[in-house]
N, C-alpha and C positions, 0 to 999 in steps of 0.2 A: 773469376770463373772462366777459364779458357781451356779449350781442347787443342789437340794437334791441328785440327782443321781450322781453328780460329787463326792460327799463325801462318796459314798458307798464303796470306796476302794476295788473294784473288789469283792464285796460280803463279805468282812471281817468284816465290821461294821454293826450291825443290824440296820434296818431302824428305829426301835423304838428309837434309840439313836440319830438320826439325828435332827438338830435344827428345831423346829416347824416354825421358821421364813421363811423357804424356802418352797415354794408351788409347787404343781405339774403342775400348769399352769402359764403362764406369767403374770407379772404385768406391762408389757410394754404397755402403752396406744395405741401404734401403732399396737400391735399384742395381743389384750386382751385374745384371746382364742387359741393361738398357741399350737398345740398338742405336748406333750413331749414323749408320747409312753405308751405302756401298762406295768403295773408293772410286773417285772419278765421276760419280753421278752429280749432275748439276741441277740447280733449281732455276726456274724461269724468273725473269726480271731484268731491269736495266743492267748493262755491263758493270756499272760502278757499284751496283748493289748485289751482284751475283756472288753467291757463296756456295761451297760444296755441301752436298746433302749430308756430309758427315757431321754437320752442326746440329742435327736433330738429337732429340733425347736430352733436352735442357736439364731435366731434373737429375739425370744421371751423369752429368759432366764431372770430370776430375777437377778438384780444386787446386789452385796454386797457393802454396804456403808462402807468406811474406815474412818480412823481418820480425813481425810480431808472433809468428808461428814457430813451430818446432822443427821445421824442415828448411834449412837454409842452403841446401846443397844444389843450387843451379849451376850448370857448367857454363863454359865461356859462350857457347852458341846460344844458350838461353838469354844471357845478358845482351848478346849482340842482336838477337831478333826482337826483343821486346821494344826497343826504341823504333825499330823499323815498322813494327806493327802499329805503334801509336802514330807514327808519321803517316802511314797509309790511311789510317782512319781519319786523321785530320785532313788529308788530301780529299777524301771522299766527301767529308762534311763541308769543306770550303767550296768544292765543286757544286754541291747541291745548293749551298747558300747563294752562290753566284747566280745559279738559275733562278731561284726565287726572287732575288733582288732585281735581276734584269727583267723578269716577267712583270713584277710589280711596277717597275719604272715605265715599261711599255704601256701597261694598262692605265697608269695614272696620267701619262702624257696623252694617250689617245682616246680616253673616254671620260665621261663625267660621272661615272659610277662612284658611289661612296666607297670609302676604304673597306668597309665590311664586305661589300659585294665583290671587290677585287680579291680580298683574302679568301672568300668562299670559293672562288674559282681556283685559286692557287692551292687551296687545301685539298682539292681533289687530285692533285698531281701524283702523289704516291700510288693511289689506287689505279689511276689511269696508266701508269707506267707498267702495270702488270700485263697489259694486253699488247696488241700489235704496236710496235714502236713507231713514233712519229719522227724520231731524231735521226733518220737515215742521213748519212753524210752528204752534204750538198755544197756546191760552189755558190756562194752568196754574192750578189752584186746589186747596186742601187742604180736606178734610172731616173733622170730628170726629165719631166715632161715639158713641152713648150710653155705651159702656163705655170710652171714652177713647182709642181707637185713631185715630191720624192716617192718613187715606187720601189718597193722591196721585191727583188726577183731571185730565183733560185734555178740551179741547173744540176742535173744528174745524168748518169749514163755514159754511153759511147760517144765520144766527141766527133767520131767520124761517121756516125750512123745518120739515117734520115731524121729530120728535125720534127719534133712534135711540141706544140705550144698549148698549154692547158690554161683555160680561163674559167675561174670558179663563179659561183652564183651569188645572189643577194645575201648579204650578211655573213658570208662564209670566208674562207681563206685558202691559200695554196695547200694547206694541210688536208683539205678535202680530197686531194689526189694522192694521199699517202699509200693507197693500195695499188697505185700505178708506179710511183717513183720508188716504192719498196718491193717491186716485182721483177720478174724476168725481163720486162721491157727494157730495163737499163742495160742489158747485155748487147742489144742490137740497135737501140735508138738513143738519140740525144733528146732528153726531156727538159723542157723549160716550163716553169710556172711563175706566177707573180700574184701579189696581193693587189687587187684593183684599188683605186683611190678610195680613201675612207674605210679601208678594211685592213685586217691583219697588222703587219708591221709597216705599212705604207702611211704616208701623211694623211691626216684627217681634217682638212679644212672644213669649216662649218658653213661657209657662205654658199648659197644655192648656185651661184654662178659657176662653181667648179663642177657641177653635176648635171645641169639642165641641158647644156648644148651638146648635141651629138658629136660635134667635131672634137670636143675635149676627150671623149672616149676613144674616138678613132685615132687621134694623135697619141694618146697614151699607149695603145696597142702598137702603133707604128714605132714609137720610141723604144719600147721593149724589144721589138724585132731588130731594130738597128743596134741597140746596145749589146744584144746577144750575138750580133753579126750572123743572124739567120739568113740563109740564102733563099730558101723557098719552103717555109714550114707548112706542116699540116696543122690546122687550128682546131682545137677541141673546146667547144663552149657549152658549159652546163647551165641550164636555166637562164638567169640574167646574162650569163656569158654569151649565150646565143645572140642576145641583143647587141652586145659589144662587137661581135663579129660582123653583124649586119651594119652597124654604124661605121665600121672600118670599110666595108664594101661600098657603102653609100659614098664615102669620101674618096676612096682610093682604088676601088675595083678589086678584081681577084688576080691581077697579073703577077703579083709577088708572093702568092701562096700556092701550095701544091694540092690542097684539098681541105674539106671541112667535115667535122663530125659534130652534128647538133645533138646534144644529150639532154633530153627533157627540156628542150630549149623553147623559150618564148620567141615566136617570130611574128606574132600579132597580139593585140590586147583587146579581146572582146569577151563579154560575159559567158559565152557558150563554151569557152575553153578553161575557165577558172574552176578549180576544185575547192573544197573547204580549206585546204592549206593556204590558198591564196588570200582568203579572208584573214587567216591568222597572221600572214605576212604583213598585211596592212596595219594590223594592231601592234605589230612589233615596233612600229615607229612611235608608239605612245611615250610621252614624257613621264607618265606615271610608271615608276619603276616596277611595281608589283604587276601591273597589266603587261608591261613590256616583257618581263621574265616569263610570265604565264603563257603568253602567246608565242614566245620563242620556243618554249618547251613543246607547245601544241604543234607548232609548225614542224619541228623536228620529228615528233612522234608520227605525224601524218606523212612524213617524207619517205617512210619505209613500210613495207608490208609486215615484216616481222619486227618486233620491238628490238631496238638497239640494246646491247648489254649496258649495264649501268656505267661501266668505266668509259666505254666509247661515247655514250650520250653525254657524260660529264665533260669529256674533252671537247666535244663539238659545241656544247653550250658555252664553254669557256671562250673559244675564239669567236663565237657569235656575239658574245656580250662585250667585246672590245670595240664593236661598231657603235658609235654614238647614235642616239635616237634621231638627232637632226640629220645625220647622213642618210639614215633609212628613209626619213621623210622626203629628202631630195630625190631619192631614187624611185620612189613610188609616184605613179601618175604621169610620168614623162610620155610624150606622144611616141607612137611606134609606126611611122610610115615606111614600112619595109617592103612593100609589094614590088616596087621597081628593082630594088637591090636583089630580091629573091629571083626575079625573072631573068636578071642579067648574069646569074651565076653560071659559069661554064666549067669550073673545076669539078672533080669528083666530090660527091657528097654522100655521107653516111648519116642516116637519122636513127638514133638510138633512143628508145622510149619504153618506159614501164607501162604495161597495160593497166596496172592498178595505181597509176600515178594520181594522187589526190591534190596535187598543186597545179600542174598543167595537165589537164585530162588528155587521154590518148588521142582525142580528136585534134589536138594541137599538132601531133606528128602527122596525122593524115592531111591536115591543111598544108604543112610544109612540103610534104611529098607532092601535093597537087600543084604547088607553085614551082617546084624544081623537078620536072618530070624524069630527069635522068638519075635522080637520087635513089640510093639503095636504103631500104628500111629494115631495121632489126627491132622487133618488139619482144619484150621480156614479159612472159606470162605471169611470173610470180615476183615482179619487182614494182616498186613505186617510183618516187622521184629521184632515187639515187641508184640506178642500175650499176654504175661503175663501182659502187660500194657493196650493194646487195649480192651481186654476182660478178665479183671482180675477175675470176678466171675467164669467164666467157667474154666479158667486156675487153679485157686485155688481149685475148686471142683474136677477137674480131677487129680491134683497132690495129693490131700488128698485121693482120692479113690485109686490111684496107690500105695501110700505108705502104706495105711491101708491094702490093699489086700496082699501085699508081705512082710510086716514087720516081720513076724514070720518065714519066710522060711530060 
């Protein structure tokens, strides 16, 4: 059951070469005028799954008569195109199969989730692919830390532009920044992100010694900067990523960075700055899988003012759940003696915070501003813990302005 549009091979075969025996409208007497679509109109979806809108009107498609039928009159071009079509479909199938197998291997290697849980995450991939893409082409590279942890890092954008290094939060991954590396920022800036130890595609050692010492985090960030050959980057730290920046500053100071953007960032740990999302984060470290998943969902739901669309939430849950419970346990409760590091900051600082943040209350931003008097603050009235996601256009614009203003200092 194929139409002319089915043989278009995702635009690879000119329409002029398609068999004339296939019409734009149905020959089915039950649906004589079933619409197929406007020529050239495309449907949304991943590139490998993209098809022309002419494929609509399934019930009214023209049928192909085979050897068992009474129409054996296909010309040479039809015989030539049919194997190409089959080859293209196999190519798409094998590409998708490779993705699923690779994702399953990463999940199996990096987490202790049962197989059914990994498959549940993977099963959401087709639906997730229908919204904003996460597969923006990146230059991938690995970084070896001084304590032997392999870190997965990524690069996008203008290799000659000012450097911006993004550091994600607790139980997240570099994919948290997809609305930055998938934006106009790539035209003017060199963007680097990485999965911190225990997260994403980076190594996930389970021993507490890899997570408790502040120097391990400082050395990890330093190793990424050196591997990417960053000259003087701007550091953007979200949530727990703010702690990693401060641990780097504690160990190495700010002489090798151009500026800092604290985004919903923790710069101290006291009860007065914790929202209900922080309580959920602590329970995300539970070895009880049901409790773990329940609180991961709660944490994510409390991280935004407006509910995330189902496909976005599914995707974010998927990369949250590759972080083992043990790793989450090791990250929680570490001391945060950052007062001295904050007072010593001399580079430009931008504090970005959602007024409705239910993880780190807005009082967290006010504390940071009091410790760094020269800092500029930008509060988002209708955003929670993820302003870079909830209002990406504003976030990207303000980050670009901040970096451009201070890049030559």
